PLY file of the C-alpha trace (Angstrom):
ply
format ascii 1.0
element vertex 74
property float x
property float y
property float z
element edge 73
property int vertex1
property int vertex2
end_header
93.35 91.87 65.88
94.66 89.04 67.97
97.44 89.59 70.49
99.22 86.89 72.40
101.91 87.04 75.11
104.43 84.47 76.33
105.31 84.52 80.02
108.38 82.84 81.51
109.75 82.52 85.01
112.58 84.98 85.50
115.64 84.65 87.68
113.89 86.43 90.59
110.82 84.17 90.45
109.62 82.88 93.80
106.40 81.42 95.12
107.05 82.72 98.63
106.07 86.28 99.41
108.81 88.10 101.29
107.92 91.06 103.45
110.15 94.04 103.09
111.27 95.90 106.20
110.07 99.46 106.65
112.04 100.59 109.71
115.72 100.52 110.55
116.23 99.64 114.22
119.29 100.13 116.43
119.66 96.35 116.69
119.91 96.03 112.89
122.63 98.70 112.84
124.55 97.07 115.74
124.52 93.58 114.22
124.86 94.74 110.60
121.89 92.65 109.54
120.39 95.61 107.67
122.81 94.95 104.78
121.10 91.69 103.83
117.49 92.74 104.44
115.25 94.08 101.67
113.79 97.52 102.55
110.63 99.00 101.14
111.51 101.98 98.95
110.58 105.34 100.42
108.01 107.36 98.47
109.03 111.04 98.68
106.08 112.08 96.50
103.50 110.69 98.94
101.25 113.27 100.55
100.86 113.24 104.33
97.68 113.39 106.35
95.86 116.68 106.05
96.19 118.78 109.20
93.21 118.78 111.57
91.08 121.93 111.56
92.12 124.57 114.01
90.14 125.79 117.01
89.22 129.25 118.22
91.24 130.73 121.06
89.25 130.58 124.33
89.30 134.38 124.74
87.99 134.81 121.23
85.15 132.43 122.07
84.26 134.48 125.16
84.41 137.70 123.19
82.07 136.28 120.56
79.62 135.07 123.19
79.62 138.42 124.99
79.12 140.25 121.71
76.15 137.97 120.92
74.62 138.64 124.36
74.90 142.40 123.97
73.51 142.27 120.47
70.45 140.32 121.74
70.00 142.90 124.55
69.99 145.67 122.01
0 1
1 2
2 3
3 4
4 5
5 6
6 7
7 8
8 9
9 10
10 11
11 12
12 13
13 14
14 15
15 16
16 17
17 18
18 19
19 20
20 21
21 22
22 23
23 24
24 25
25 26
26 27
27 28
28 29
29 30
30 31
31 32
32 33
33 34
34 35
35 36
36 37
37 38
38 39
39 40
40 41
41 42
42 43
43 44
44 45
45 46
46 47
47 48
48 49
49 50
50 51
51 52
52 53
53 54
54 55
55 56
56 57
57 58
58 59
59 60
60 61
61 62
62 63
63 64
64 65
65 66
66 67
67 68
68 69
69 70
70 71
71 72
72 73
């Protein structure tokens, strides 16, 4: 089978790449310029960074070390 496609320039065609804003600043709100700026859509399905592994409480560390010392002593 042979497939072919025709591509045309649409009404939104542009050779310049425009960068979308990601943050709304107080200056944008004060001047009202946020109304004309394109904003990047927010992805609510994105997963955040995984939390860092926890650490033992210092007293639990000391208890573990003392237990190990007493076990080695018999």
